[in-house]
C-alpha positions as CSV (number, residue, x, y, z in Angstrom):
1,X,1.0,-8.1,-10.9
2,X,4.3,-9.2,-9.4
3,X,6.7,-7.5,-11.9
4,X,6.5,-4.2,-11.3
5,X,8.7,-1.1,-12.8
6,X,10.5,0.8,-10.6
7,X,12.2,3.0,-13.0
8,X,10.3,6.3,-12.8
9,X,9.5,5.2,-8.6
10,X,12.0,6.8,-5.9
11,X,11.8,3.6,-4.1
12,X,13.1,5.0,-0.8
13,X,9.8,6.7,-0.7
14,X,7.9,3.5,-0.9
15,X,10.5,1.8,1.8
16,X,9.9,4.9,4.1
17,X,6.2,4.8,3.5
18,X,6.3,1.1,4.5
19,X,8.6,1.1,7.4
20,X,7.9,4.5,9.3
21,X,5.5,5.0,11.8
22,X,3.0,7.5,12.4
23,X,4.3,9.7,15.1
24,X,1.2,11.0,16.5
25,X,-2.7,11.3,16.9
26,X,-5.1,8.6,17.0
27,X,-3.0,6.3,14.6
28,X,0.4,7.0,16.5
29,X,2.4,3.9,16.4
30,X,0.9,2.5,13.3
31,X,3.3,2.1,10.0
32,X,2.0,4.6,7.4
33,X,1.3,1.9,4.9
34,X,-1.6,0.7,7.3
35,X,-3.3,3.9,7.9
36,X,-7.1,3.7,6.8
37,X,-7.8,5.6,3.7
38,X,-10.9,7.4,5.4
39,X,-8.0,8.7,7.9
40,X,-5.6,10.0,4.9
41,X,-9.1,11.6,3.2
42,X,-9.5,13.4,6.4
43,X,-5.7,14.2,6.9
44,X,-5.9,15.8,3.0
45,X,-9.3,17.8,4.4
46,X,-7.0,19.1,7.2
47,X,-3.9,20.1,5.1
48,X,-1.1,17.2,5.1
49,X,1.9,18.6,7.7
50,X,5.0,19.9,6.3
51,X,8.1,18.4,6.2
52,X,8.9,14.6,4.7
53,X,5.9,13.0,6.9
54,X,3.5,15.4,4.8
55,X,5.0,14.2,1.4
56,X,4.7,10.5,2.5
57,X,1.6,11.0,3.7
58,X,0.4,12.9,0.8
59,X,2.0,10.0,-1.5
60,X,0.1,7.5,0.7
61,X,-3.1,9.0,-0.2
62,X,-2.6,9.4,-4.0
63,X,-1.7,5.4,-3.6
64,X,-4.9,4.1,-1.7
65,X,-7.0,6.3,-3.5
66,X,-5.5,4.7,-7.1
67,X,-5.5,1.3,-5.6
68,X,-2.3,1.1,-6.0
69,X,-1.5,-0.8,-2.8
70,X,0.1,-3.5,-4.5
71,X,3.4,-1.4,-4.7
72,X,3.9,-1.6,-0.7
73,X,3.0,-5.1,-1.1
74,X,6.4,-6.7,-0.6
75,X,8.1,-4.0,1.1
């Protein structure tokens, strides 16, 4: 799946997920894309934080849940 069509995807969101570090908690300092899926599932149950971080974590949750990690591989 090397040739991915990004026409319907906001590439800046994927770049932020790949580059941004978790600012707090057990995984502080980890790149968002490296957060384990069970942590994202737990966080979904607790409620994602407000703002851009919450949106990025929610997007990452959907990416991992649907097996779309390849979207982040080359970023």
